[in-house]
DOMI-166347 format. One record per residue: residue number from 1; residue in one letter; z, y, x of N, C-alpha, C in turn. Coordinates in Angstrom, 1 decimal. Example, Ala and Ser with C-alpha at 12.3 -4.5 7.8 and 13.67 -1.06 7.14 Angstrom:
<marlums>
+-----+------+--------+---------+--------+--------+----------+---------+--------+---------+--------+
| seq | type |   n_up | n_north | n_east |  ca_up | ca_north | ca_east |   c_up | c_north | c_east |
+-----+------+--------+---------+--------+--------+----------+---------+--------+---------+--------+
|   1 |    A |    7.8 |    -5.7 |   13.2 |    7.8 |     -4.5 |    12.3 |    7.8 |    -3.3 |   13.2 |
|   2 |    S |    7.1 |    -2.2 |   12.8 |    7.1 |     -1.1 |    13.7 |    7.9 |     0.0 |   12.9 |
+-----+------+--------+---------+--------+--------+----------+---------+--------+---------+--------+
</marlums>
This chain:
<marlums>
+-----+------+--------+---------+--------+--------+----------+---------+--------+---------+--------+
| seq | type |   n_up | n_north | n_east |  ca_up | ca_north | ca_east |   c_up | c_north | c_east |
+-----+------+--------+---------+--------+--------+----------+---------+--------+---------+--------+
|   1 |    M |   23.3 |    62.2 |  -24.9 |   22.3 |     60.9 |   -24.7 |   22.4 |    60.4 |  -23.3 |
|   2 |    G |   22.3 |    61.1 |  -22.3 |   22.5 |     60.9 |   -20.9 |   23.8 |    60.2 |  -20.6 |
|   3 |    T |   24.8 |    60.5 |  -21.3 |   26.2 |     59.8 |   -21.1 |   26.1 |    58.4 |  -21.6 |
|   4 |    G |   25.3 |    58.3 |  -22.7 |   25.3 |     56.8 |   -23.2 |   24.6 |    55.8 |  -22.4 |
|   5 |    I |   23.5 |    56.3 |  -21.6 |   22.6 |     55.5 |   -20.7 |   23.6 |    55.1 |  -19.6 |
|   6 |    S |   24.3 |    56.1 |  -19.0 |   25.0 |     56.0 |   -17.9 |   26.3 |    55.2 |  -18.2 |
|   7 |    L |   26.7 |    55.1 |  -19.5 |   27.9 |     54.3 |   -20.0 |   27.5 |    52.7 |  -19.9 |
|   8 |    R |   26.2 |    52.6 |  -20.6 |   25.5 |     51.3 |   -20.7 |   25.4 |    50.6 |  -19.2 |
|   9 |    R |   25.0 |    51.5 |  -18.5 |   24.6 |     51.0 |   -16.9 |   26.0 |    50.3 |  -16.4 |
|  10 |    T |   26.9 |    51.2 |  -16.4 |   28.4 |     50.9 |   -16.0 |   28.8 |    49.8 |  -16.6 |
|  11 |    L |   28.8 |    49.5 |  -18.0 |   29.1 |     48.4 |   -18.5 |   28.5 |    47.0 |  -18.1 |
|  12 |    V |   27.2 |    47.3 |  -17.9 |   26.3 |     46.0 |   -17.6 |   26.7 |    45.7 |  -16.1 |
|  13 |    L |   26.9 |    46.8 |  -15.3 |   27.2 |     46.6 |   -13.7 |   28.6 |    45.9 |  -13.7 |
|  14 |    A |   29.6 |    46.3 |  -14.5 |   30.9 |     45.7 |   -14.6 |   30.8 |    44.2 |  -15.1 |
|  15 |    A |   30.1 |    43.9 |  -16.1 |   29.9 |     42.7 |   -16.5 |   29.3 |    41.8 |  -15.4 |
|  16 |    L |   28.4 |    42.2 |  -14.7 |   27.6 |     41.5 |   -13.6 |   28.7 |    41.2 |  -12.4 |
|  17 |    L |   29.4 |    42.2 |  -12.0 |   30.4 |     42.2 |   -11.1 |   31.4 |    40.9 |  -11.4 |
|  18 |    S |   32.1 |    41.0 |  -12.6 |   33.0 |     40.4 |   -12.9 |   32.4 |    38.7 |  -13.0 |
|  19 |    A |   31.4 |    38.8 |  -13.7 |   30.5 |     37.2 |   -13.5 |   30.6 |    36.8 |  -12.2 |
|  20 |    G |   30.0 |    37.6 |  -11.3 |   29.8 |     37.1 |   -10.0 |   31.2 |    36.9 |   -9.3 |
|  21 |    A |   32.3 |    37.5 |   -9.6 |   33.5 |     37.4 |    -9.0 |   34.1 |    36.0 |   -9.4 |
|  22 |    A |   33.9 |    35.8 |  -10.7 |   34.4 |     34.6 |   -11.3 |   33.8 |    33.2 |  -10.8 |
|  23 |    G |   32.4 |    33.4 |  -10.5 |   31.7 |     32.3 |    -9.9 |   31.8 |    32.1 |   -8.5 |
|  24 |    A |   32.4 |    33.1 |   -7.7 |   32.8 |     33.1 |    -6.5 |   34.0 |    32.2 |   -6.3 |
|  25 |    E |   34.8 |    31.8 |   -7.1 |   36.1 |     31.2 |    -7.0 |   35.6 |    29.7 |   -6.7 |
|  26 |    E |   34.5 |    29.1 |   -7.3 |   34.1 |     27.9 |    -7.2 |   32.6 |    27.7 |   -7.2 |
|  27 |    P |   32.3 |    28.0 |   -6.0 |   30.8 |     27.8 |    -5.8 |   30.2 |    26.5 |   -6.0 |
|  28 |    L |   28.9 |    26.4 |   -6.5 |   28.5 |     25.1 |    -7.1 |   26.9 |    25.4 |   -7.2 |
|  29 |    I |   26.3 |    24.4 |   -6.5 |   25.0 |     24.3 |    -6.6 |   24.5 |    23.1 |   -7.0 |
|  30 |    V |   23.8 |    23.0 |   -8.1 |   23.3 |     21.6 |    -8.7 |   21.8 |    21.7 |   -8.6 |
|  31 |    V |   21.2 |    20.4 |   -8.0 |   19.7 |     20.3 |    -8.0 |   19.5 |    18.8 |   -8.5 |
|  32 |    T |   18.6 |    18.9 |   -9.2 |   18.2 |     17.6 |    -9.9 |   16.4 |    17.7 |   -9.8 |
|  33 |    G |   16.0 |    16.4 |   -9.2 |   14.6 |     16.4 |    -9.4 |   14.0 |    15.0 |   -9.2 |
|  34 |    S |   12.8 |    14.9 |   -9.4 |   12.1 |     13.5 |    -9.4 |   10.7 |    13.8 |   -9.0 |
|  35 |    G |   10.0 |    12.7 |   -8.6 |    8.6 |     13.2 |    -8.3 |    7.9 |    11.7 |   -7.9 |
|  36 |    S |    6.8 |    11.5 |   -8.3 |    5.9 |     10.4 |    -7.8 |    4.5 |    10.7 |   -7.6 |
|  37 |    A |    3.9 |    10.0 |   -6.8 |    2.6 |     10.1 |    -6.4 |    2.0 |     8.7 |   -6.3 |
|  38 |    E |    0.7 |     8.7 |   -6.9 |   -0.2 |      7.5 |    -6.8 |   -1.2 |     7.8 |   -6.1 |
|  39 |    I |   -1.8 |     7.0 |   -5.0 |   -3.0 |      7.1 |    -4.4 |   -3.5 |     5.6 |   -4.1 |
|  40 |    Q |   -4.8 |     5.7 |   -3.9 |   -5.5 |      4.3 |    -3.5 |   -5.5 |     4.4 |   -2.0 |
|  41 |    P |   -5.1 |     3.2 |   -1.4 |   -5.2 |      3.0 |    -0.1 |   -6.7 |     3.2 |    0.6 |
|  42 |    D |   -6.7 |     3.9 |    1.6 |   -8.1 |      4.0 |     2.3 |   -8.5 |     3.1 |    3.6 |
|  43 |    R |   -7.4 |     2.3 |    3.9 |   -7.5 |      1.6 |     5.1 |   -6.6 |     0.4 |    5.1 |
|  44 |    V |   -7.1 |    -0.5 |    5.6 |   -6.3 |     -1.9 |     5.6 |   -6.6 |    -2.6 |    7.0 |
|  45 |    T |   -5.6 |    -3.1 |    7.5 |   -5.9 |     -4.0 |     8.8 |   -5.6 |    -5.5 |    8.5 |
|  46 |    I |   -6.4 |    -6.4 |    8.7 |   -6.1 |     -7.9 |     8.5 |   -6.8 |    -8.5 |    9.9 |
|  47 |    E |   -5.8 |    -9.2 |   10.2 |   -6.1 |     -9.9 |    11.5 |   -5.9 |   -11.4 |   11.3 |
|  48 |    F |   -6.9 |   -12.1 |   11.9 |   -6.8 |    -13.6 |    11.7 |   -7.4 |   -14.3 |   13.0 |
|  49 |    T |   -6.9 |   -15.4 |   13.2 |   -7.3 |    -16.2 |    14.3 |   -8.1 |   -17.6 |   13.9 |
|  50 |    V |   -9.0 |   -17.8 |   14.5 |   -9.5 |    -19.2 |    14.2 |   -9.6 |   -19.9 |   15.8 |
|  51 |    V |   -9.2 |   -21.2 |   15.8 |   -9.0 |    -21.7 |    17.2 |   -9.5 |   -23.1 |   17.0 |
|  52 |    N |  -10.4 |   -23.5 |   17.9 |  -11.0 |    -24.9 |    18.0 |  -10.9 |   -25.5 |   19.3 |
|  53 |    K |  -11.0 |   -26.7 |   19.3 |  -10.9 |    -27.2 |    20.7 |  -12.3 |   -28.2 |   20.7 |
|  54 |    A |  -13.1 |   -27.9 |   21.7 |  -14.3 |    -28.8 |    21.9 |  -14.8 |   -29.0 |   23.4 |
|  55 |    K |  -15.5 |   -29.9 |   23.6 |  -16.0 |    -30.3 |    25.0 |  -16.4 |   -29.1 |   25.7 |
|  56 |    T |  -17.2 |   -28.3 |   25.0 |  -17.7 |    -27.0 |    25.6 |  -17.3 |   -25.9 |   25.0 |
|  57 |    A |  -17.3 |   -24.5 |   25.6 |  -17.0 |    -23.4 |    25.2 |  -18.0 |   -23.0 |   24.0 |
|  58 |    A |  -19.1 |   -23.5 |   24.2 |  -20.4 |    -23.1 |    23.3 |  -20.0 |   -23.8 |   22.0 |
|  59 |    K |  -19.5 |   -25.0 |   22.0 |  -19.3 |    -25.8 |    20.8 |  -18.1 |   -25.2 |   20.1 |
|  60 |    A |  -17.1 |   -24.9 |   20.8 |  -16.0 |    -24.4 |    20.3 |  -16.2 |   -23.0 |   19.4 |
|  61 |    S |  -17.1 |   -22.2 |   20.1 |  -17.5 |    -21.0 |    19.6 |  -18.3 |   -21.0 |   18.5 |
|  62 |    E |  -19.2 |   -21.9 |   18.3 |  -19.9 |    -22.5 |    17.2 |  -18.9 |   -22.7 |   16.0 |
|  63 |    E |  -17.9 |   -23.6 |   16.1 |  -16.9 |    -24.0 |    15.2 |  -16.1 |   -22.9 |   14.8 |
|  64 |    N |  -15.8 |   -21.8 |   15.5 |  -15.1 |    -20.7 |    15.3 |  -15.9 |   -19.9 |   14.2 |
|  65 |    A |  -17.3 |   -19.8 |   14.6 |  -17.9 |    -18.8 |    13.8 |  -18.2 |   -19.4 |   12.6 |
|  66 |    R |  -18.3 |   -20.7 |   12.4 |  -18.6 |    -21.5 |    11.1 |  -17.3 |   -21.2 |   10.1 |
|  67 |    E |  -16.1 |   -21.4 |   10.9 |  -14.9 |    -21.4 |    10.1 |  -14.4 |   -20.0 |    9.7 |
|  68 |    A |  -14.9 |   -19.0 |   10.4 |  -14.6 |    -17.6 |    10.2 |  -15.6 |   -17.1 |    8.9 |
|  69 |    E |  -16.8 |   -17.6 |    8.9 |  -17.9 |    -16.9 |     8.0 |  -17.4 |   -16.8 |    6.6 |
|  70 |    P |  -16.7 |   -17.9 |    5.9 |  -16.1 |    -17.6 |     4.5 |  -15.3 |   -16.5 |    4.5 |
|  71 |    I |  -14.6 |   -16.2 |    5.4 |  -13.7 |    -15.1 |     5.4 |  -14.3 |   -13.9 |    5.4 |
|  72 |    L |  -15.4 |   -13.7 |    6.4 |  -16.3 |    -12.6 |     6.3 |  -17.1 |   -12.4 |    5.2 |
|  73 |    A |  -17.4 |   -13.5 |    4.5 |  -18.3 |    -13.5 |     3.2 |  -17.4 |   -12.8 |    2.3 |
|  74 |    A |  -16.2 |   -13.2 |    2.2 |  -15.2 |    -12.6 |     1.2 |  -15.0 |   -11.1 |    1.5 |
|  75 |    L |  -14.9 |   -10.7 |    2.7 |  -14.6 |     -9.4 |     2.9 |  -16.1 |    -8.3 |    2.3 |
|  76 |    R |  -17.2 |    -8.9 |    2.7 |  -18.3 |     -8.6 |     2.2 |  -18.5 |    -8.3 |    0.6 |
|  77 |    A |  -18.0 |    -9.5 |   -0.1 |  -18.2 |     -9.6 |    -1.5 |  -17.0 |    -8.4 |   -2.1 |
|  78 |    M |  -16.1 |    -8.0 |   -1.2 |  -15.2 |     -6.9 |    -1.9 |  -15.6 |    -5.5 |   -1.6 |
|  79 |    G |  -16.8 |    -5.4 |   -0.8 |  -17.5 |     -4.3 |    -0.4 |  -17.1 |    -3.7 |    1.0 |
|  80 |    V |  -16.3 |    -4.6 |    1.7 |  -16.4 |     -4.1 |     3.2 |  -17.6 |    -4.3 |    3.9 |
|  81 |    P |  -18.1 |    -3.0 |    4.4 |  -19.4 |     -3.3 |     5.1 |  -19.0 |    -3.8 |    6.7 |
|  82 |    D |  -20.0 |    -4.7 |    7.1 |  -20.1 |     -5.4 |     8.4 |  -19.8 |    -4.4 |    9.5 |
|  83 |    T |  -19.9 |    -3.2 |    9.3 |  -19.8 |     -2.0 |    10.5 |  -18.3 |    -1.8 |   10.4 |
|  84 |    A |  -17.5 |    -2.1 |    9.5 |  -15.9 |     -1.9 |     9.3 |  -15.3 |    -3.0 |    9.9 |
|  85 |    V |  -15.9 |    -4.2 |   10.2 |  -15.4 |     -5.3 |    11.0 |  -15.4 |    -5.4 |   12.2 |
|  86 |    T |  -14.4 |    -5.6 |   13.0 |  -14.5 |     -5.9 |    14.5 |  -14.0 |    -7.4 |   14.8 |
|  87 |    S |  -14.4 |    -7.8 |   15.7 |  -14.0 |     -9.0 |    16.3 |  -13.7 |    -9.0 |   17.8 |
|  88 |    G |  -12.9 |   -10.0 |   18.2 |  -12.8 |     -9.9 |    19.6 |  -12.8 |   -11.5 |   20.1 |
|  89 |    V |  -12.9 |   -11.6 |   21.4 |  -12.9 |    -13.0 |    21.9 |  -11.5 |   -13.2 |   22.8 |
|  90 |    P |  -10.7 |   -14.1 |   22.4 |   -9.4 |    -14.3 |    22.9 |   -9.6 |   -15.0 |   24.3 |
|  91 |    P |   -8.7 |   -14.8 |   25.1 |   -9.0 |    -15.3 |    26.6 |   -9.1 |   -16.7 |   26.3 |
|  92 |    L |  -10.1 |   -17.4 |   27.2 |  -10.4 |    -18.8 |    27.0 |   -9.3 |   -19.5 |   27.8 |
|  93 |    R |   -8.9 |   -20.6 |   27.6 |   -7.8 |    -21.5 |    28.4 |   -8.3 |   -22.9 |   28.5 |
|  94 |    W |   -8.5 |   -23.2 |   29.7 |   -9.1 |    -24.7 |    29.7 |   -7.9 |   -25.5 |   30.1 |
|  95 |    T |   -7.7 |   -26.7 |   29.2 |   -6.7 |    -27.5 |    29.3 |   -7.0 |   -28.7 |   30.3 |
|  96 |    G |   -8.4 |   -29.2 |   30.4 |   -8.9 |    -30.0 |    31.2 |   -8.9 |   -31.4 |   30.4 |
|  97 |    D |   -8.3 |   -31.3 |   29.0 |   -8.3 |    -32.6 |    28.5 |   -9.5 |   -32.6 |   27.3 |
|  98 |    G |  -10.3 |   -31.6 |   27.4 |  -11.4 |    -31.5 |    26.5 |  -12.5 |   -32.5 |   26.4 |
+-----+------+--------+---------+--------+--------+----------+---------+--------+---------+--------+
</marlums>
């Protein structure tokens, strides 16, 4: 019985070695794959500018605020809290023709 197991091991080992030797002649690696991911965005940046000319800076600022309000209202309607909205004042330029 011991000889039968040893013979089987030898035959299996010989088969594996011959298969490995045959494969060594033409090495080949094939990799195929695909993937996808779907996520909801958690951040957006929107920039817009409102420009008005007026006789005074205060009047131009009032006009800018009036024209920006519908955009800000639309953002609020979409659920964007006021604390997530920032604004800045661009440099003022005096043209002298106001």
